[in-house]
N, C-alpha and C positions, 0 to 999 in steps of 0.2 A: 776470643768470643764472643760471639752475637748477642746482645742481651733479648733482644726480637724474636731470636730462638728457643729466650727461656718465658718466653711471656712477660718480662719487664721492659714497659716502658712508663711514662715520664708523663705526670699528668699533667696540667695545665691547672693556672688557680678556678677557674670555674668545678673544673671535675673533682677537686682537691674540696672544695666549701660544699660540694656538694654531698661526699661520704663522711666528711670530720661535722657535720651538722650545722651548715650556714656559719654567721659571724656570732652570733648569740651564746652559745657558748666563754665564746674568746673574749666578750666583755664583761658578762658574769668574773668570770674566770677571773678579768679585771680589777675589779669593783671588792672581790672576796681579799685579792692580797692587798688592796689598799686596805680596807679593812681591818688587815691585820697589821700591820704597819701603824698603823692611827693606834690602833687598843694596845698592840704593844711600847707606843712609843708613853702613848697619856699612863698606862702603868708602872714604867720606867718615871717618872715627871713624879707619879703618884707616890711613891717611892721612897724617892732622892727629897722629894719636898714633905717628907713627916717622918 
């Protein structure tokens, strides 16, 4: 089966960034995950010490 016959082609990095909206969403997601981990750790530490 030829993927080009199905109009399926592999995108390069530049094309993926253009489609997915660039690097900003990835950075914001990483900050959000780090903040959630920090908040969860803070809550666990608070409840363990009180």
